[in-house]
C-alpha positions in Angstrom: 25.3 -136.2 -31.9 25.1 -138.8 -35.0 28.3 -137.7 -36.2 29.8 -138.4 -33.1 28.2 -141.9 -32.5 29.5 -142.7 -36.2 32.9 -141.3 -35.6 32.7 -143.9 -32.3 32.5 -147.0 -35.0 35.6 -146.3 -36.9 37.2 -149.3 -37.9 34.0 -151.6 -37.8 34.0 -153.6 -40.9 31.3 -153.4 -44.0 28.9 -156.1 -44.1 25.9 -155.7 -46.5 22.9 -155.3 -44.8 24.3 -155.0 -41.3 23.0 -152.3 -39.1 25.2 -152.3 -36.3 26.5 -152.1 -33.6 29.7 -153.8 -34.7 29.2 -154.0 -38.4 27.6 -151.8 -40.8 26.7 -151.2 -44.1 26.2 -147.8 -45.5 23.0 -147.0 -44.7 23.1 -149.0 -41.5 25.5 -146.8 -40.2 23.5 -143.8 -41.0 20.3 -145.1 -39.4 22.4 -146.4 -36.2 24.2 -143.3 -35.7 21.0 -140.9 -35.9 19.2 -143.3 -33.8 21.9 -143.2 -30.9 20.5 -139.2 -31.3 17.1 -140.6 -30.7 15.9 -140.0 -34.6 14.5 -143.0 -36.5 15.9 -143.1 -40.3 14.5 -145.3 -42.8 16.3 -148.6 -43.1 17.8 -148.3 -46.7 19.8 -145.7 -48.7 16.7 -145.0 -50.9 14.4 -144.2 -48.1 16.7 -142.0 -46.3 17.2 -140.1 -49.5 13.3 -139.4 -49.3 13.1 -138.2 -45.8 15.4 -135.4 -45.8 15.2 -131.9 -46.9 18.0 -130.5 -49.1 21.0 -128.5 -47.7 22.8 -126.0 -49.8 26.9 -126.9 -50.0 27.6 -123.6 -47.9 25.1 -125.0 -45.2 26.4 -128.7 -44.4 27.0 -129.4 -41.1 27.6 -132.4 -38.9 25.0 -135.4 -39.3 23.6 -134.7 -42.7 23.2 -136.9 -45.3 25.4 -136.9 -47.9 24.7 -138.9 -51.4 27.5 -139.0 -53.8 26.1 -138.5 -57.2 28.5 -141.0 -58.5 26.3 -143.6 -57.0 23.1 -142.7 -58.3 21.5 -145.2 -60.7 17.8 -144.9 -62.3 16.3 -145.7 -59.0 18.3 -143.1 -56.9 21.2 -143.3 -54.6 23.2 -146.3 -54.0 25.5 -144.9 -51.4 25.0 -142.6 -48.2 27.6 -140.8 -46.2 27.3 -138.9 -42.9 29.0 -135.1 -42.9 31.0 -134.6 -39.9 32.3 -131.2 -41.4 31.8 -129.2 -44.5 34.8 -130.9 -46.0 34.7 -134.7 -44.7 32.3 -137.5 -44.1 32.3 -140.9 -42.3 31.0 -143.7 -43.9 30.9 -147.5 -44.2 32.3 -147.8 -48.2 32.3 -151.3 -49.3 32.9 -154.8 -48.8 36.5 -155.4 -47.4 36.5 -152.1 -46.0 35.7 -150.6 -42.7 34.0 -147.5 -41.1 36.2 -144.3 -42.0 36.6 -141.0 -42.7 36.8 -139.6 -46.0 36.8 -136.2 -47.8 33.4 -135.0 -49.0 32.9 -135.8 -52.5 33.0 -133.7 -55.2 29.3 -133.9 -56.4 26.7 -134.9 -53.9 23.3 -134.2 -52.7 23.2 -133.5 -49.2 19.9 -133.9 -47.0 19.0 -132.8 -43.3 17.2 -136.0 -42.0 13.6 -135.6 -41.1 12.6 -138.1 -38.6 10.2 -140.9 -39.6 6.4 -140.6 -38.1 
């Protein structure tokens, strides 16, 4: 359900700090999409990274959080995407861009969300 929700927002503009429903940054899109599925995620990429369980590459399913390794710095990931299949993600990439589907990154950390308590 989260993946379907995110896909429904394709074309929405990227705006840093935006949480939807008509504008998003990367973590705002994943948080909003999972909220539509009744699951509360943290408000930012770092929090979302700390509230998931690892998923091996061969077991990726729609809704898993994908953190591209190119986005990591000393504090953790700087970008999050939502798997829609084992080979594609939907994400809000960057300023000047829109929510869109993209190929799965070649190197990433995948996590299955664990709801906040």
